[in-house]
C-alpha positions in Angstrom: -6.0 52.2 35.4 -5.0 55.2 33.2 -1.9 53.7 33.4 -3.0 50.3 32.7 -4.6 51.8 29.7 -1.4 54.0 28.7 0.7 50.9 28.5 -1.3 48.6 26.3 0.0 47.2 23.7 -2.2 48.7 20.8 -1.0 52.6 21.7 2.3 51.7 22.5 2.5 50.0 19.0 0.5 53.5 17.7 2.8 55.4 19.4 5.8 53.3 17.9 4.8 53.4 14.6 3.9 57.2 14.9 7.7 58.2 15.9 8.8 56.0 13.0 7.1 57.6 10.6 8.5 60.9 11.8 11.6 59.8 12.2 11.7 58.6 8.6 10.3 62.1 7.5 12.9 63.8 9.4 15.4 61.8 7.7 14.1 62.7 4.3 14.0 66.4 4.9 17.2 66.2 5.8 19.0 64.3 3.1 16.5 66.5 0.6 18.4 69.9 2.7 22.0 68.4 2.4 21.5 67.2 -1.1 20.6 71.0 -1.6 22.7 73.1 0.2 25.9 70.7 -0.7 24.4 69.6 -3.8 25.3 65.9 -3.3 23.1 62.9 -3.9 22.9 61.2 -0.5 19.3 59.5 -0.5 21.4 55.6 -0.4 22.5 56.9 3.3 18.6 58.0 4.1 17.6 54.9 2.9 19.4 52.6 4.9 18.5 54.9 8.2 15.3 54.3 7.4 15.5 50.6 6.6 17.2 50.5 10.3 14.2 52.8 11.3 11.9 50.2 9.8 13.9 47.0 11.8 14.4 48.7 15.0 10.3 49.3 14.6 9.3 45.5 14.0 11.7 44.2 16.9 10.0 46.8 19.5 6.4 45.5 17.8 7.2 42.0 18.5 8.9 42.5 22.1 5.4 44.8 23.1 3.5 41.8 21.4 5.2 38.5 22.1 3.6 37.7 25.2 0.1 37.9 22.9 1.8 36.3 20.1 3.2 33.6 22.8 -0.4 33.2 23.6 -1.9 32.7 20.1 1.1 30.2 19.2 -0.1 28.4 22.0 -3.9 28.3 20.7 -2.9 27.4 17.7 -0.9 24.7 18.8 -4.2 23.4 20.8 -6.1 23.9 17.8 -3.7 21.4 15.5 -3.7 19.1 18.5 -7.4 18.8 18.7 -7.3 18.3 15.0 -5.1 15.8 14.8 -6.4 14.1 17.9 -9.8 13.9 16.3 -9.1 12.6 13.1 -6.3 10.1 14.3 -8.4 7.4 13.0 -8.2 8.9 9.4 -4.9 9.7 9.3 -3.7 6.2 10.4 -6.2 4.9 7.6 -4.1 6.9 5.2 -0.7 5.4 6.6 -2.8 1.6 6.5 -3.2 2.6 2.7 -0.1 3.2 2.2 1.5 -0.1 4.3 -0.8 -2.0 1.6 0.3 -0.3 -1.2 4.0 -0.5 -0.6 4.1 -4.1 1.1 1.2 -5.7 -0.9 0.0 -8.3 1.2 -3.0 -9.1 -1.2 -4.6 -8.2 -4.4 -8.4 -7.6 -5.3 -9.7 -11.4 -5.6 -7.3 -12.6 -3.4 -8.7 -15.0 -0.1 -7.2 -13.7 3.0 -7.7 -14.1 6.9 -8.0 -10.2 8.9 -8.0 -11.1 12.2 -11.2 -13.9 12.9 -12.8 -12.7 9.4 -12.8 -14.4 6.3 -13.1 -13.3 2.6 -12.1 -12.0 -1.0 -11.1 -8.9 -1.4 -13.1 -6.9 -3.6 -12.1 -3.7 -3.0 -9.1 -1.2 -1.5 -9.6 2.4 -1.0 -7.9 5.3 1.2 -10.3 4.5 3.9 -11.4 0.6 4.2 -10.9 -2.7 2.6 -14.3 -4.6 1.3 -14.4 -8.1 1.5 -17.2 -10.5 0.5 -17.0 -13.0 3.5 -16.4 -16.4 3.3 -17.8 -19.4 5.2 -14.1 -21.4 5.6 -16.4 -24.4 6.6 -18.3 -24.8 3.4 -16.1 -22.8 1.5 -19.2 -20.7 0.1 -19.8 -16.5 0.1 -22.0 -15.8 3.3 -23.4 -13.3 1.0 -21.8 -10.7 3.6 -19.6 -8.1 3.1 -17.2 -7.1 5.2 -15.4 -3.4 5.7 -12.4 -3.2 7.7 -10.3 0.1 8.3 -7.3 0.1 6.8 -5.3 1.1 10.3 -6.6 -2.0 11.5 -4.5 -3.8 8.9 -1.8 -2.6 10.7 -2.4 -4.2 13.9 -3.9 -7.3 12.8 -2.1 -10.4 11.2 -3.3 -10.8 7.7 -3.0 -14.6 6.2 -3.5 -14.4 2.7 -5.4 -18.1 1.7 -5.3 -17.6 -1.9 -3.8 -20.8 -2.7 -7.0 -22.4 -0.6 -8.9 -20.9 -3.6 -8.3 -23.6 -5.9 -6.8 -26.8 -3.3 -7.4 -26.6 0.5 -6.0 -28.9 2.9 -9.8 -30.4 4.1 -9.9 -31.4 7.8 -13.4 -33.3 8.8 -13.8 -35.7 11.8 -16.5 -38.0 12.7 -17.1 -39.3 16.6 -19.1 -42.3 17.6 -20.1 -43.3 21.1 -19.8 -47.4 20.6 -16.7 -49.1 21.4 -15.6 -51.8 19.2 -12.4 -52.2 17.5 -12.4 -49.9 14.3 -9.1 -51.3 12.8 -10.5 -53.8 10.4 -12.3 -51.0 7.9 -9.1 -48.8 8.1 -7.7 -50.4 4.8 -11.3 -50.2 3.2 -12.1 -47.1 4.3 -8.4 -45.5 3.1 -8.3 -47.3 0.1 -12.2 -45.4 -1.1 -10.7 -42.2 -0.2 -7.8 -42.7 -2.5 -10.5 -44.1 -5.3 -12.6 -40.2 -4.3 -8.8 -38.3 -5.0 -8.0 -40.3 -7.7 -9.4 -37.8 -10.9 -7.6 -35.2 -9.5 -4.4 -36.8 -8.0 -1.9 -36.0 -10.6 -3.1 -31.9 -10.3 -3.1 -32.5 -6.7 0.7 -33.2 -6.7 2.0 -30.4 -8.8 0.1 -27.9 -7.0 1.2 -29.4 -3.7 4.7 -29.5 -5.1 4.5 -25.7 -5.9 3.1 -24.7 -2.2 5.9 -26.0 -0.7 7.8 -24.2 -3.0 6.5 -20.9 -2.1 6.2 -22.2 1.6 9.8 -23.5 1.9 8.1 -25.8 4.2 6.5 -29.7 3.9 2.9 -29.4 4.3 0.2 -32.5 4.0 -1.2 -34.2 0.9 -1.4 -35.3 -2.0 -2.1 -38.8 -0.5 -5.3 -39.0 1.7 -4.9 -39.3 5.8 -6.9 -41.0 8.2 -6.2 -41.0 11.9 -8.1 -42.8 14.7 -8.3 -41.7 18.1 -10.5 -41.5 20.9 -11.4 -37.8 22.4 -12.1 -36.5 25.7 -14.7 -38.9 26.6 -13.4 -41.8 25.4 -15.2 -42.0 22.1 -14.5 -43.3 19.1 -12.5 -40.4 16.5 -12.0 -40.4 13.1 -9.9 -37.9 11.5 -9.8 -37.4 7.4 -7.4 -34.7 6.2 -7.6 -34.8 2.5 -5.7 -32.3 -0.1 -8.7 -31.6 -2.6 -10.0 -28.7 -5.0 -12.0 -26.6 -3.0 -15.1 -26.9 -4.8 -15.1 -30.7 -4.3 -14.1 -30.4 -0.5 -17.6 -31.0 1.0 -18.9 -33.9 -1.7 -15.9 -35.8 -1.0 -16.2 -35.1 2.9 -20.0 -36.2 2.5 -19.2 -39.8 0.2 -16.5 -40.6 2.9 -19.2 -39.8 5.7 -21.5 -42.0 4.3 -19.4 -44.7 3.3 -17.7 -44.3 6.8 -20.8 -45.2 8.2 -22.1 -48.0 6.0 -18.7 -49.5 7.1 -19.1 -48.8 10.8 -22.2 -50.6 11.3 -21.7 -53.5 8.8 -18.7 -53.7 10.9 -20.5 -53.2 14.7 -22.8 -56.1 13.9 -20.1 -58.6 12.8 -18.6 -58.1 15.9 -21.5 -58.4 17.7 -22.6 -61.4 16.3 -19.3 -62.7 16.9 -19.3 -62.0 20.3 -23.0 -63.5 21.0 -22.1 -66.7 19.3 -19.1 -66.6 21.5 
């Protein structure tokens, strides 16, 4: 036990420091003695010797404390890893903010889709992006606020829907169970759809051309499109595609639905009457 105590790094370090100070004191005394005897200034030699003693002492102290220094370094590394692990989400959010700043996929006020969420960008900061949620079926704000961590914007697809903010390609369908020939009402229904879209036809055409140039692709519109088909259960299905102002989409849908139902029941009654006479 006494041997372990004598070999303790603290005692060895104190001994080495004491020896170093003693050697430097002896060097100073020897240098002064030589200077007085030979009347020659040799202080630069003593300074070099003392610097060498200091360097040797530091190296020996590092050697003595090498194990403790290594353990300390490992502790610091483990602590740093723990800090990074604990704050990785925060760090990823900051990286996500720089990603948004450099790529600029959207701006404040844009309509976007992030994953399954739709909304208007309200604010972006270092940690999160704030959106006012939008119901894309009604194109109205849902009065809900969505907070998306910026790190999610790196891994989630982002769709900029800013063109939809003014004009949209609106789809809706009408399904009926009755089975009869619906094509006699097709032309009348198409004419009525064009009539409802007539007031904004010129603006829609220009806007449609702008979007096509931006996307470098052909999109539907501005003419309304109507397709008749059947569902998997064999029921009749009328599909409508309208390129219209976003704020008028639901109104036109309701008008076309009402007109379709009127034509549908009139044609159903007409064909049933014709069949009864036969």
